[in-house]
MIPA-544890 format. One record per residue: residue in three letters; x, y, z of N, C-alpha, C, O in turn. Coordinates in steps of 0.02 Angstrom, whole numbers, plus 50000, padded with zeros to 5 digits. Example, Ala and Ser with C-alpha at 12.3 -4.5 7.8 and 13.67 -1.06 7.14 Angstrom:
BEGIN
<'ALA', <50660, 49716, 50390>, <50615, 49775, 50390>, <50660, 49835, 50390>, <50712, 49834, 50423>>
<'SER', <50642, 49888, 50354>, <50684, 49947, 50357>, <50645, 50002, 50394>, <50670, 50057, 50402>>
This chain:
BEGIN
<'UNK', <48897, 58711, 59353>, <48883, 58662, 59301>, <48818, 58622, 59313>, <48776, 58610, 59270>>
<'UNK', <48815, 58602, 59379>, <48756, 58563, 59399>, <48689, 58609, 59389>, <48637, 58587, 59365>>
<'UNK', <48697, 58668, 59408>, <48638, 58716, 59397>, <48621, 58724, 59326>, <48562, 58723, 59308>>
<'UNK', <48670, 58734, 59284>, <48659, 58740, 59210>, <48626, 58678, 59183>, <48579, 58682, 59143>>
<'UNK', <48651, 58615, 59204>, <48619, 58554, 59181>, <48551, 58544, 59204>, <48511, 58515, 59167>>
<'UNK', <48531, 58568, 59266>, <48462, 58561, 59285>, <48419, 58613, 59245>, <48362, 58598, 59227>>
<'UNK', <48446, 58672, 59232>, <48407, 58719, 59190>, <48390, 58694, 59116>, <48336, 58703, 59088>>
<'UNK', <48447, 58661, 59089>, <48436, 58632, 59023>, <48385, 58572, 59028>, <48346, 58561, 58982>>
<'UNK', <48386, 58539, 59079>, <48337, 58479, 59087>, <48266, 58504, 59094>, <48221, 58475, 59063>>
<'UNK', <48256, 58556, 59133>, <48194, 58588, 59141>, <48169, 58618, 59078>, <48110, 58612, 59062>>
<'UNK', <48213, 58652, 59041>, <48193, 58680, 58978>, <48170, 58626, 58929>, <48122, 58635, 58892>>
<'UNK', <48206, 58570, 58928>, <48193, 58513, 58878>, <48120, 58489, 58896>, <48080, 58476, 58852>>
<'UNK', <48104, 58482, 58963>, <48040, 58456, 58984>, <47985, 58503, 58961>, <47935, 58480, 58934>>
<'UNK', <47993, 58572, 58972>, <47945, 58620, 58950>, <47934, 58622, 58878>, <47878, 58631, 58854>>
<'UNK', <47989, 58613, 58840>, <47986, 58616, 58764>, <47942, 58556, 58742>, <47896, 58564, 58701>>
<'UNK', <47957, 58494, 58770>, <47922, 58436, 58751>, <47847, 58439, 58767>, <47803, 58416, 58730>>
<'UNK', <47836, 58468, 58823>, <47762, 58475, 58845>, <47727, 58523, 58796>, <47671, 58509, 58774>>
<'UNK', <47760, 58579, 58779>, <47730, 58622, 58730>, <47714, 58595, 58664>, <47663, 58612, 58634>>
<'UNK', <47758, 58551, 58640>, <47750, 58514, 58577>, <47691, 58469, 58581>, <47648, 58469, 58537>>
<'UNK', <47689, 58428, 58635>, <47632, 58385, 58642>, <47563, 58420, 58646>, <47512, 58398, 58619>>
<'UNK', <47567, 58476, 58680>, <47503, 58517, 58687>, <47478, 58545, 58621>, <47418, 58549, 58608>>
<'UNK', <47527, 58566, 58579>, <47512, 58591, 58514>, <47484, 58541, 58472>, <47433, 58553, 58439>>
<'UNK', <47516, 58479, 58470>, <47490, 58427, 58429>, <47421, 58407, 58450>, <47381, 58392, 58406>>
<'UNK', <47404, 58405, 58516>, <47340, 58388, 58539>, <47288, 58440, 58517>, <47232, 58422, 58499>>
<'UNK', <47307, 58507, 58518>, <47262, 58555, 58494>, <47244, 58547, 58420>, <47186, 58555, 58400>>
<'UNK', <47296, 58531, 58381>, <47289, 58521, 58308>, <47240, 58461, 58294>, <47195, 58465, 58253>>
<'UNK', <47254, 58405, 58333>, <47210, 58351, 58322>, <47139, 58364, 58341>, <47094, 58340, 58308>>
<'UNK', <47126, 58403, 58396>, <47063, 58420, 58416>, <47025, 58463, 58364>, <46967, 58451, 58349>>
<'UNK', <47059, 58511, 58339>, <47027, 58554, 58287>, <47010, 58515, 58225>, <46956, 58522, 58197>>
<'UNK', <47059, 58471, 58202>, <47042, 58429, 58144>, <46979, 58384, 58153>, <46938, 58375, 58109>>
<'UNK', <46977, 58357, 58216>, <46920, 58313, 58230>, <46856, 58356, 58233>, <46804, 58334, 58208>>
<'UNK', <46858, 58411, 58260>, <46800, 58454, 58269>, <46775, 58479, 58196>, <46716, 58482, 58182>>
<'UNK', <46824, 58494, 58153>, <46803, 58513, 58087>, <46771, 58457, 58049>, <46723, 58467, 58013>>
<'UNK', <46798, 58399, 58056>, <46771, 58339, 58024>, <46703, 58326, 58045>, <46661, 58308, 58004>>
<'UNK', <46688, 58334, 58110>, <46622, 58322, 58137>, <46575, 58374, 58114>, <46517, 58360, 58099>>
<'UNK', <46601, 58439, 58111>, <46551, 58490, 58085>, <46532, 58478, 58011>, <46475, 58490, 57990>>
<'UNK', <46582, 58455, 57972>, <46566, 58440, 57903>, <46516, 58386, 57892>, <46473, 58390, 57849>>
<'UNK', <46523, 58330, 57936>, <46477, 58274, 57930>, <46411, 58296, 57949>, <46363, 58279, 57915>>
<'UNK', <46403, 58336, 58005>, <46339, 58358, 58026>, <46305, 58402, 57976>, <46247, 58390, 57960>>
<'UNK', <46339, 58454, 57949>, <46311, 58498, 57903>, <46295, 58476, 57835>, <46243, 58491, 57806>>
<'UNK', <46345, 58437, 57809>, <46335, 58414, 57739>, <46302, 58353, 57728>, <46276, 58344, 57673>>
<'UNK', <46299, 58306, 57775>, <46268, 58244, 57766>, <46207, 58238, 57806>, <46153, 58227, 57779>>
<'UNK', <46214, 58245, 57873>, <46154, 58238, 57916>, <46108, 58293, 57913>, <46049, 58281, 57923>>
<'UNK', <46129, 58357, 57901>, <46083, 58413, 57895>, <46072, 58442, 57965>, <46093, 58414, 58015>>
<'UNK', <46037, 58500, 57968>, <46030, 58538, 58032>, <45958, 58548, 58045>, <45941, 58595, 58081>>
<'UNK', <45912, 58506, 58018>, <45838, 58525, 58026>, <45800, 58473, 58067>, <45739, 58469, 58066>>
<'UNK', <45841, 58431, 58104>, <45807, 58377, 58142>, <45830, 58373, 58211>, <45889, 58384, 58224>>
<'UNK', <45789, 58359, 58258>, <45809, 58345, 58325>, <45820, 58277, 58338>, <45838, 58261, 58394>>
<'UNK', <45812, 58230, 58290>, <45815, 58157, 58297>, <45887, 58140, 58316>, <45933, 58162, 58281>>
<'UNK', <45899, 58102, 58367>, <45966, 58080, 58386>, <45973, 58004, 58369>, <46029, 57979, 58372>>
<'UNK', <45921, 57967, 58353>, <45925, 57900, 58336>, <45894, 57897, 58262>, <45856, 57940, 58239>>
<'UNK', <45915, 57839, 58228>, <45895, 57831, 58160>, <45821, 57819, 58156>, <45796, 57776, 58193>>
<'UNK', <45784, 57855, 58112>, <45711, 57844, 58100>, <45699, 57832, 58028>, <45722, 57871, 57986>>
<'UNK', <45660, 57777, 58011>, <45650, 57761, 57942>, <45576, 57782, 57925>, <45530, 57770, 57963>>
<'UNK', <45569, 57815, 57864>, <45506, 57837, 57842>, <45484, 57802, 57778>, <45524, 57773, 57742>>
<'UNK', <45418, 57806, 57765>, <45392, 57773, 57703>, <45349, 57819, 57664>, <45323, 57868, 57693>>
<'UNK', <45339, 57808, 57602>, <45293, 57843, 57562>, <45227, 57802, 57562>, <45230, 57743, 57546>>
<'UNK', <45171, 57828, 57577>, <45109, 57792, 57583>, <45062, 57815, 57530>, <45045, 57875, 57528>>
<'UNK', <45040, 57774, 57488>, <44987, 57788, 57438>, <44917, 57795, 57464>, <44892, 57748, 57496>>
<'UNK', <44883, 57848, 57451>, <44811, 57857, 57470>, <44769, 57826, 57413>, <44758, 57859, 57362>>
<'UNK', <44744, 57762, 57422>, <44708, 57729, 57371>, <44644, 57768, 57351>, <44622, 57763, 57294>>
<'UNK', <44614, 57809, 57398>, <44552, 57839, 57382>, <44561, 57901, 57328>, <44514, 57928, 57299>>
<'UNK', <44628, 57917, 57319>, <44642, 57972, 57271>, <44661, 57946, 57201>, <44667, 57986, 57154>>
<'UNK', <44669, 57882, 57195>, <44682, 57848, 57130>, <44621, 57840, 57089>, <44572, 57808, 57108>>
<'UNK', <44623, 57870, 57032>, <44561, 57871, 56986>, <44555, 57802, 56957>, <44601, 57776, 56926>>
<'UNK', <44495, 57772, 56968>, <44482, 57706, 56939>, <44450, 57708, 56870>, <44407, 57751, 56861>>
<'UNK', <44464, 57667, 56824>, <44445, 57674, 56755>, <44425, 57608, 56728>, <44440, 57557, 56759>>
<'UNK', <44394, 57605, 56671>, <44374, 57548, 56634>, <44441, 57508, 56614>, <44489, 57537, 56589>>
<'UNK', <44439, 57444, 56625>, <44497, 57404, 56612>, <44511, 57400, 56539>, <44465, 57393, 56499>>
<'UNK', <44577, 57404, 56520>, <44604, 57394, 56450>, <44638, 57330, 56448>, <44651, 57298, 56499>>
<'UNK', <44654, 57307, 56385>, <44691, 57248, 56377>, <44768, 57264, 56379>, <44809, 57221, 56364>>
<'UNK', <44784, 57323, 56399>, <44855, 57350, 56397>, <44896, 57319, 56459>, <44870, 57317, 56515>>
<'UNK', <44957, 57297, 56446>, <45003, 57278, 56496>, <45054, 57336, 56503>, <45082, 57359, 56453>>
<'UNK', <45064, 57358, 56563>, <45102, 57416, 56576>, <45169, 57394, 56618>, <45166, 57356, 56666>>
<'UNK', <45226, 57421, 56595>, <45290, 57406, 56637>, <45311, 57474, 56662>, <45312, 57524, 56625>>
<'UNK', <45327, 57475, 56722>, <45347, 57541, 56760>, <45422, 57530, 56775>, <45440, 57487, 56815>>
<'UNK', <45464, 57569, 56743>, <45535, 57566, 56754>, <45556, 57608, 56818>, <45519, 57652, 56841>>
<'UNK', <45613, 57594, 56843>, <45639, 57630, 56901>, <45651, 57705, 56882>, <45689, 57715, 56834>>
<'UNK', <45624, 57756, 56914>, <45638, 57826, 56894>, <45715, 57839, 56895>, <45755, 57812, 56934>>
<'UNK', <45730, 57886, 56847>, <45799, 57914, 56846>, <45800, 57974, 56894>, <45749, 58008, 56904>>
<'UNK', <45858, 57986, 56923>, <45866, 58041, 56969>, <45939, 58061, 56975>, <45985, 58020, 56966>>
<'UNK', <45948, 58124, 56990>, <46016, 58151, 57004>, <46040, 58114, 57072>, <46001, 58084, 57109>>
<'UNK', <46104, 58118, 57084>, <46135, 58084, 57139>, <46107, 58107, 57203>, <46100, 58067, 57249>>
<'UNK', <46091, 58170, 57209>, <46064, 58198, 57271>, <45995, 58165, 57293>, <45976, 58162, 57351>>
<'UNK', <45961, 58140, 57239>, <45895, 58112, 57252>, <45895, 58034, 57236>, <45842, 58002, 57234>>
<'UNK', <45956, 58005, 57226>, <45955, 57934, 57206>, <45972, 57885, 57264>, <45978, 57824, 57254>>
<'UNK', <45978, 57913, 57325>, <45992, 57871, 57385>, <45933, 57866, 57429>, <45877, 57873, 57406>>
<'UNK', <45943, 57855, 57494>, <45884, 57844, 57540>, <45886, 57904, 57592>, <45852, 57902, 57643>>
<'UNK', <45926, 57954, 57578>, <45922, 58015, 57623>, <45862, 58056, 57605>, <45840, 58054, 57547>>
<'UNK', <45834, 58094, 57652>, <45774, 58138, 57643>, <45804, 58209, 57628>, <45834, 58239, 57672>>
<'UNK', <45796, 58235, 57570>, <45825, 58294, 57548>, <45790, 58355, 57579>, <45729, 58358, 57579>>
<'UNK', <45828, 58405, 57605>, <45798, 58466, 57629>, <45847, 58524, 57604>, <45908, 58520, 57612>>
<'UNK', <45816, 58576, 57575>, <45851, 58631, 57547>, <45839, 58698, 57582>, <45786, 58727, 57573>>
<'UNK', <45888, 58724, 57622>, <45877, 58787, 57657>, <45884, 58846, 57610>, <45861, 58901, 57625>>
<'UNK', <45918, 58833, 57552>, <45918, 58881, 57496>, <45925, 58850, 57432>, <45949, 58793, 57431>>
<'UNK', <45907, 58881, 57375>, <45909, 58846, 57312>, <45974, 58812, 57292>, <45972, 58762, 57256>>
<'UNK', <46032, 58837, 57315>, <46099, 58808, 57294>, <46131, 58766, 57348>, <46190, 58751, 57344>>
<'UNK', <46092, 58747, 57400>, <46121, 58708, 57454>, <46082, 58644, 57461>, <46021, 58644, 57469>>
<'UNK', <46119, 58586, 57459>, <46093, 58522, 57463>, <46112, 58493, 57530>, <46172, 58487, 57543>>
<'UNK', <46063, 58473, 57577>, <46077, 58440, 57637>, <46019, 58392, 57648>, <45973, 58386, 57607>>
<'UNK', <46022, 58356, 57708>, <45973, 58301, 57724>, <45955, 58307, 57795>, <45990, 58336, 57837>>
<'UNK', <45894, 58277, 57807>, <45874, 58277, 57876>, <45918, 58226, 57914>, <45930, 58171, 57890>>
<'UNK', <45941, 58248, 57973>, <45987, 58207, 58013>, <45949, 58147, 58047>, <45892, 58153, 58068>>
<'UNK', <45985, 58089, 58051>, <45954, 58030, 58085>, <45892, 58000, 58056>, <45858, 57960, 58087>>
<'UNK', <45878, 58020, 57992>, <45815, 57995, 57960>, <45827, 57977, 57889>, <45864, 58012, 57854>>
<'UNK', <45796, 57921, 57866>, <45805, 57900, 57800>, <45739, 57872, 57775>, <45694, 57856, 57813>>
<'UNK', <45735, 57866, 57702>, <45681, 57830, 57675>, <45690, 57752, 57688>, <45744, 57728, 57705>>
<'UNK', <45634, 57714, 57678>, <45645, 57638, 57689>, <45680, 57607, 57633>, <45698, 57549, 57637>>
<'UNK', <45690, 57643, 57581>, <45729, 57608, 57521>, <45760, 57671, 57485>, <45751, 57727, 57508>>
<'UNK', <45795, 57660, 57433>, <45818, 57713, 57389>, <45755, 57751, 57359>, <45709, 57717, 57336>>
<'UNK', <45753, 57814, 57357>, <45700, 57851, 57338>, <45671, 57829, 57269>, <45610, 57820, 57264>>
<'UNK', <45713, 57818, 57213>, <45683, 57795, 57151>, <45652, 57731, 57156>, <45602, 57720, 57122>>
<'UNK', <45679, 57680, 57199>, <45648, 57617, 57206>, <45584, 57622, 57244>, <45536, 57587, 57229>>
<'UNK', <45583, 57663, 57292>, <45518, 57673, 57330>, <45466, 57704, 57286>, <45408, 57683, 57289>>
<'UNK', <45483, 57753, 57245>, <45432, 57784, 57197>, <45410, 57734, 57146>, <45350, 57733, 57130>>
<'UNK', <45449, 57694, 57120>, <45436, 57640, 57073>, <45382, 57596, 57103>, <45330, 57583, 57072>>
<'UNK', <45396, 57574, 57166>, <45342, 57532, 57198>, <45275, 57568, 57207>, <45223, 57535, 57202>>
<'UNK', <45273, 57632, 57218>, <45212, 57670, 57227>, <45177, 57679, 57162>, <45115, 57676, 57160>>
<'UNK', <45215, 57689, 57105>, <45189, 57694, 57040>, <45153, 57628, 57021>, <45096, 57627, 56997>>
<'UNK', <45188, 57573, 57032>, <45157, 57510, 57016>, <45093, 57499, 57060>, <45042, 57476, 57033>>
<'UNK', <45095, 57513, 57118>, <45038, 57505, 57167>, <44982, 57545, 57141>, <44926, 57519, 57137>>
<'UNK', <44992, 57609, 57121>, <44938, 57657, 57097>, <44910, 57633, 57031>, <44850, 57640, 57020>>
<'UNK', <44951, 57605, 56985>, <44929, 57581, 56920>, <44885, 57519, 56932>, <44835, 57510, 56896>>
<'UNK', <44901, 57479, 56978>, <44863, 57417, 56996>, <44797, 57440, 57027>, <44744, 57415, 57006>>
<'UNK', <44797, 57484, 57075>, <44735, 57507, 57109>, <44687, 57535, 57057>, <44627, 57524, 57063>>
<'UNK', <44712, 57573, 57005>, <44667, 57603, 56954>, <44626, 57552, 56921>, <44570, 57569, 56899>>
<'UNK', <44649, 57491, 56915>, <44607, 57438, 56883>, <44609, 57447, 56806>, <44572, 57413, 56771>>
<'UNK', <44648, 57487, 56782>, <44648, 57506, 56710>, <44684, 57453, 56663>, <44668, 57445, 56604>>
<'UNK', <44732, 57417, 56694>, <44773, 57376, 56651>, <44765, 57301, 56665>, <44749, 57278, 56719>>
<'UNK', <44779, 57265, 56610>, <44773, 57191, 56615>, <44829, 57159, 56661>, <44822, 57108, 56694>>
<'UNK', <44887, 57198, 56659>, <44941, 57180, 56703>, <44988, 57244, 56712>, <44998, 57285, 56667>>
<'UNK', <45015, 57246, 56774>, <45064, 57301, 56789>, <45123, 57266, 56818>, <45117, 57223, 56862>>
<'UNK', <45187, 57288, 56792>, <45244, 57255, 56810>, <45303, 57307, 56824>, <45306, 57361, 56794>>
<'UNK', <45345, 57291, 56865>, <45406, 57329, 56874>, <45464, 57304, 56832>, <45521, 57328, 56839>>
<'UNK', <45450, 57257, 56789>, <45504, 57228, 56744>, <45540, 57172, 56771>, <45582, 57143, 56737>>
<'UNK', <45526, 57154, 56834>, <45568, 57099, 56865>, <45532, 57029, 56856>, <45560, 56977, 56874>>
<'UNK', <45473, 57030, 56829>, <45436, 56965, 56821>, <45426, 56945, 56750>, <45383, 56903, 56734>>
<'UNK', <45467, 56975, 56708>, <45471, 56955, 56636>, <45402, 56960, 56597>, <45394, 56930, 56544>>
<'UNK', <45357, 56998, 56626>, <45294, 57017, 56585>, <45317, 57064, 56526>, <45350, 57115, 56535>>
<'UNK', <45298, 57043, 56467>, <45307, 57083, 56408>, <45256, 57138, 56403>, <45198, 57124, 56387>>
<'UNK', <45274, 57201, 56415>, <45225, 57254, 56418>, <45210, 57282, 56344>, <45247, 57275, 56295>>
<'UNK', <45151, 57315, 56345>, <45132, 57352, 56284>, <45157, 57421, 56286>, <45179, 57449, 56236>>
<'UNK', <45154, 57450, 56348>, <45175, 57522, 56359>, <45222, 57519, 56421>, <45214, 57482, 56469>>
<'UNK', <45274, 57564, 56414>, <45321, 57573, 56471>, <45312, 57646, 56497>, <45311, 57695, 56459>>
<'UNK', <45305, 57650, 56564>, <45305, 57713, 56596>, <45377, 57728, 56624>, <45400, 57697, 56672>>
<'UNK', <45408, 57777, 56592>, <45475, 57796, 56612>, <45472, 57869, 56642>, <45445, 57915, 56611>>
<'UNK', <45501, 57876, 56704>, <45500, 57941, 56737>, <45566, 57967, 56762>, <45613, 57930, 56774>>
<'UNK', <45568, 58030, 56770>, <45629, 58064, 56799>, <45606, 58104, 56859>, <45558, 58142, 56856>>
<'UNK', <45644, 58095, 56915>, <45627, 58138, 56975>, <45669, 58199, 56972>, <45729, 58198, 56982>>
<'UNK', <45634, 58250, 56958>, <45670, 58317, 56956>, <45674, 58356, 57023>, <45719, 58396, 57037>>
<'UNK', <45626, 58340, 57062>, <45630, 58367, 57134>, <45586, 58320, 57181>, <45532, 58297, 57161>>
<'UNK', <45611, 58309, 57241>, <45577, 58272, 57293>, <45610, 58292, 57356>, <45653, 58258, 57383>>
<'UNK', <45588, 58354, 57379>, <45623, 58385, 57436>, <45579, 58431, 57481>, <45523, 58450, 57463>>
<'UNK', <45606, 58447, 57535>, <45579, 58499, 57579>, <45616, 58565, 57569>, <45676, 58566, 57580>>
<'UNK', <45585, 58618, 57548>, <45618, 58681, 57539>, <45602, 58724, 57601>, <45544, 58730, 57621>>
<'UNK', <45654, 58756, 57630>, <45643, 58792, 57691>, <45656, 58865, 57678>, <45706, 58881, 57645>>
<'UNK', <45613, 58912, 57701>, <45623, 58980, 57694>, <45608, 59015, 57759>, <45550, 59034, 57771>>
<'UNK', <45660, 59024, 57804>, <45645, 59049, 57872>, <45609, 58997, 57911>, <45629, 58939, 57913>>
<'UNK', <45554, 59017, 57942>, <45516, 58970, 57982>, <45466, 58927, 57938>, <45434, 58880, 57961>>
<'UNK', <45462, 58946, 57875>, <45415, 58909, 57832>, <45447, 58851, 57792>, <45506, 58855, 57774>>
<'UNK', <45413, 58803, 57778>, <45437, 58746, 57742>, <45379, 58718, 57694>, <45320, 58721, 57710>>
<'UNK', <45401, 58692, 57640>, <45348, 58656, 57596>, <45385, 58599, 57556>, <45443, 58604, 57536>>
<'UNK', <45348, 58549, 57547>, <45368, 58490, 57504>, <45357, 58510, 57432>, <45306, 58538, 57413>>
<'UNK', <45412, 58493, 57393>, <45412, 58499, 57319>, <45421, 58434, 57288>, <45470, 58399, 57304>>
<'UNK', <45378, 58416, 57245>, <45381, 58351, 57203>, <45371, 58370, 57132>, <45318, 58395, 57114>>
<'UNK', <45423, 58359, 57090>, <45417, 58366, 57019>, <45438, 58302, 56984>, <45492, 58276, 56996>>
<'UNK', <45396, 58275, 56942>, <45409, 58211, 56904>, <45397, 58225, 56834>, <45344, 58253, 56818>>
<'UNK', <45442, 58208, 56787>, <45434, 58207, 56720>, <45418, 58134, 56694>, <45457, 58088, 56705>>
<'UNK', <45361, 58125, 56659>, <45342, 58058, 56639>, <45334, 58049, 56563>, <45311, 58093, 56528>>
<'UNK', <45356, 57991, 56540>, <45347, 57975, 56469>, <45316, 57910, 56463>, <45330, 57864, 56502>>
<'UNK', <45269, 57904, 56410>, <45240, 57838, 56389>, <45274, 57816, 56328>, <45280, 57854, 56280>>
<'UNK', <45298, 57753, 56330>, <45335, 57728, 56269>, <45301, 57667, 56242>, <45289, 57619, 56279>>
<'UNK', <45285, 57666, 56176>, <45255, 57611, 56145>, <45311, 57556, 56135>, <45359, 57566, 56098>>
<'UNK', <45302, 57501, 56168>, <45353, 57452, 56168>, <45374, 57423, 56101>, <45433, 57410, 56088>>
<'UNK', <45324, 57413, 56058>, <45340, 57383, 55991>, <45377, 57429, 55949>, <45422, 57407, 55914>>
<'UNK', <45363, 57494, 55949>, <45399, 57539, 55908>, <45457, 57576, 55943>, <45500, 57605, 55911>>
<'UNK', <45456, 57573, 56011>, <45510, 57606, 56050>, <45501, 57680, 56050>, <45547, 57715, 56072>>
<'UNK', <45447, 57708, 56027>, <45435, 57783, 56020>, <45397, 57808, 56079>, <45350, 57776, 56103>>
<'UNK', <45419, 57867, 56101>, <45378, 57906, 56150>, <45320, 57938, 56116>, <45325, 57975, 56068>>
<'UNK', <45259, 57920, 56146>, <45198, 57944, 56114>, <45161, 57993, 56159>, <45112, 58024, 56137>>
<'UNK', <45183, 58003, 56222>, <45156, 58050, 56266>, <45206, 58067, 56321>, <45244, 58024, 56344>>
<'UNK', <45205, 58132, 56343>, <45250, 58154, 56396>, <45219, 58213, 56435>, <45180, 58252, 56406>>
<'UNK', <45234, 58220, 56497>, <45207, 58271, 56535>, <45246, 58280, 56599>, <45272, 58232, 56628>>
<'UNK', <45251, 58345, 56622>, <45285, 58361, 56686>, <45229, 58368, 56739>, <45177, 58398, 56726>>
<'UNK', <45240, 58341, 56800>, <45192, 58350, 56855>, <45228, 58382, 56913>, <45279, 58357, 56939>>
<'UNK', <45199, 58439, 56934>, <45231, 58481, 56988>, <45186, 58495, 57042>, <45132, 58521, 57029>>
<'UNK', <45202, 58481, 57102>, <45157, 58489, 57157>, <45196, 58510, 57222>, <45249, 58484, 57240>>
<'UNK', <45164, 58563, 57255>, <45193, 58592, 57318>, <45138, 58588, 57375>, <45080, 58603, 57366>>
<'UNK', <45162, 58566, 57432>, <45122, 58561, 57489>, <45153, 58591, 57551>, <45207, 58570, 57570>>
<'UNK', <45123, 58640, 57582>, <45155, 58669, 57643>, <45163, 58619, 57696>, <45121, 58575, 57706>>
<'UNK', <45222, 58625, 57734>, <45237, 58580, 57789>, <45213, 58610, 57855>, <45219, 58670, 57862>>
<'UNK', <45187, 58573, 57903>, <45164, 58597, 57965>, <45224, 58626, 58006>, <45220, 58677, 58040>>
<'UNK', <45281, 58590, 57999>, <45343, 58614, 58031>, <45399, 58602, 57982>, <45389, 58569, 57930>>
<'UNK', <45458, 58628, 57998>, <45516, 58617, 57957>, <45554, 58553, 57982>, <45604, 58532, 57952>>
<'UNK', <45532, 58523, 58036>, <45566, 58462, 58061>, <45547, 58404, 58018>, <45503, 58409, 57975>>
<'UNK', <45582, 58348, 58029>, <45576, 58292, 57979>, <45510, 58264, 57979>, <45489, 58246, 57924>>
<'UNK', <45474, 58258, 58031>, <45404, 58230, 58033>, <45359, 58272, 57989>, <45323, 58245, 57948>>
<'UNK', <45360, 58340, 57998>, <45320, 58381, 57958>, <45337, 58382, 57888>, <45293, 58390, 57845>>
<'UNK', <45402, 58376, 57872>, <45429, 58375, 57803>, <45404, 58308, 57769>, <45381, 58309, 57711>>
<'UNK', <45409, 58253, 57802>, <45393, 58188, 57775>, <45316, 58185, 57759>, <45294, 58161, 57707>>
<'UNK', <45277, 58213, 57810>, <45204, 58214, 57797>, <45185, 58257, 57738>, <45141, 58237, 57700>>
<'UNK', <45217, 58315, 57728>, <45202, 58355, 57671>, <45229, 58324, 57608>, <45197, 58332, 57557>>
<'UNK', <45283, 58288, 57607>, <45308, 58253, 57547>, <45257, 58194, 57530>, <45246, 58180, 57471>>
<'UNK', <45226, 58162, 57579>, <45179, 58110, 57559>, <45120, 58146, 57530>, <45091, 58117, 57483>>
<'UNK', <45096, 58206, 57550>, <45045, 58238, 57527>, <45058, 58258, 57454>, <45017, 58246, 57410>>
<'UNK', <45115, 58288, 57441>, <45132, 58308, 57377>, <45134, 58248, 57326>, <45111, 58252, 57269>>
<'UNK', <45165, 58192, 57353>, <45167, 58138, 57314>, <45101, 58108, 57295>, <45095, 58083, 57240>>
<'UNK', <45052, 58110, 57338>, <44984, 58082, 57321>, <44952, 58129, 57278>, <44911, 58106, 57238>>
<'UNK', <44963, 58196, 57280>, <44931, 58240, 57231>, <44961, 58224, 57165>, <44923, 58220, 57116>>
<'UNK', <45025, 58216, 57160>, <45059, 58198, 57098>, <45032, 58133, 57069>, <45019, 58128, 57009>>
<'UNK', <45024, 58085, 57114>, <45004, 58017, 57095>, <44929, 58019, 57066>, <44911, 57985, 57018>>
<'UNK', <44889, 58061, 57097>, <44819, 58064, 57069>, <44823, 58094, 57001>, <44793, 58066, 56956>>
<'UNK', <44857, 58146, 56991>, <44867, 58180, 56920>, <44897, 58127, 56873>, <44870, 58113, 56819>>
<'UNK', <44953, 58098, 56894>, <44987, 58048, 56846>, <44943, 57993, 56827>, <44939, 57977, 56768>>
<'UNK', <44907, 57962, 56873>, <44863, 57907, 56861>, <44809, 57926, 56813>, <44796, 57891, 56764>>
<'UNK', <44778, 57982, 56827>, <44723, 58006, 56782>, <44752, 58014, 56709>, <44722, 57992, 56660>>
<'UNK', <44812, 58048, 56705>, <44839, 58055, 56633>, <44857, 57991, 56599>, <44847, 57982, 56539>>
<'UNK', <44885, 57946, 56639>, <44903, 57878, 56606>, <44845, 57840, 56586>, <44845, 57810, 56532>>
<'UNK', <44794, 57840, 56625>, <44731, 57799, 56610>, <44693, 57830, 56547>, <44656, 57795, 56513>>
<'UNK', <44705, 57894, 56534>, <44678, 57924, 56477>, <44724, 57915, 56415>, <44698, 57920, 56359>>
<'UNK', <44790, 57903, 56421>, <44833, 57898, 56368>, <44860, 57831, 56354>, <44889, 57820, 56301>>
<'UNK', <44852, 57783, 56402>, <44882, 57716, 56396>, <44856, 57676, 56340>, <44889, 57630, 56317>>
<'UNK', <44793, 57692, 56316>, <44768, 57653, 56263>, <44800, 57669, 56193>, <44790, 57632, 56145>>
<'UNK', <44837, 57725, 56190>, <44870, 57751, 56130>, <44830, 57740, 56068>, <44851, 57759, 56013>>
């Protein structure tokens, strides 16, 4: 009887240990899957950065076309954008139907807010307008610049990468509320590398090409 009791006791201990081991394996697998999902879907797989790095969009003033001043006051609204482009993550697409971001790196503000600030800066540098506002200072404008960000990302194809910036712009006559001019601006700039630093540099280049075209178009059409 004593030997049978000892056997049952040993069997009980082995069974409990097996259960604990299986639970530990399940928890480990779930944790690993969660970590992979976060890295792949949110952080992205195109950066070696292990610490957070913040990037800015820098306007090249030399590329902004200067023109004769008008009496027009311009209001620049915050651009509209899909959710993937509405935050502060830096979008990178390894294929057309995959949305991911550079890991450990963000823009200095939400992308639409950052672009709005650069639009305002470019319009002021152009010297074309009596006043340029983002709408926060209660300046009553004559013309509103409304934009939609259709693309602002790095597209990767194997070892190659390029920045893609597509902006749709509308000029709205404030008094009538009617759109009197609209145009799409699309620019692509090759990236030196597909890492975040090369991607951001290319995005700045594409943005400045777009800004030069946009500013020239607005200064020609803002007099309506």
